[in-house]
N, C-alpha and C positions, 0 to 999 in steps of 0.2 A: 621413821614416824609410826610404823605399825607397832613397834615396841612400846611407844608412849601411849597408844590408844587403849591398851589393856590395863593400864595402871589406874588406880583410884585417885581422884583429885580430893585432897583433904585441906580444908581451911585451918591453918594453925591457930588462928584466933579463937575459933569456936570448937574445933575438933570434929566438925561435921564433914561428911562426904558431900562434895559439891555436885557430883554428877559424872557423866561420861564424856570423853572427848569424841566429838563427831566431825570436827574439821580443824584445819589449821589456817591461820592468817599468815601468809607468806609474802614477803616483800619481793619486789622485782629482781633484786640481786640474789634471791634464793634463801635468805635467812628467815627464820621463823620469828614473826613479830608477836604472835600470841596463839592461844588455843581457844576453840569454840566448844563450850560445854553445854550439853543437853541436861537441864536440871530435872525435869519430870519426864521420865521415859513412858511414853504411851504410844503404842503402835497405831492407834486410831487417830492420833492428833497430827495434823499437818502444820500446826501453828508453831512458828519458829521464834515468836516473840519472847518466850521464856528462856531462850538460849542465852548464855552468858559468855562474854569475852574475857579471857584471862590473859593479861599481858605478860610477855616473857620476863620482864623485870619483877613481876609479882611472885615468880616462882623462887622459893628459897632453897629447895632441895629436891632432886629427882632420885628416888630410891629404887630398890629392886621391885617393889610392889606398888608404891605410891608416889605421887607428886605432891609436895607440900607447898601451899600457896598462902601468902600473907595478904589478907584482905580484911577491911573493916566491915 
């Protein structure tokens, strides 16, 4: 999981960097259901409302430096 946290999350529809992985959504059986992305990095903000959930099924490719995600 730590290998995934250093990768950039790129939306293939827009080409934009979506943010950084800050947490994982893990099922009871231990499989990863999704990623929690922090969109706006601000060390003074404790507001988690801007965080985004990326479902594992939305991931199209995990590369060496990036994770490509298909979202509208």
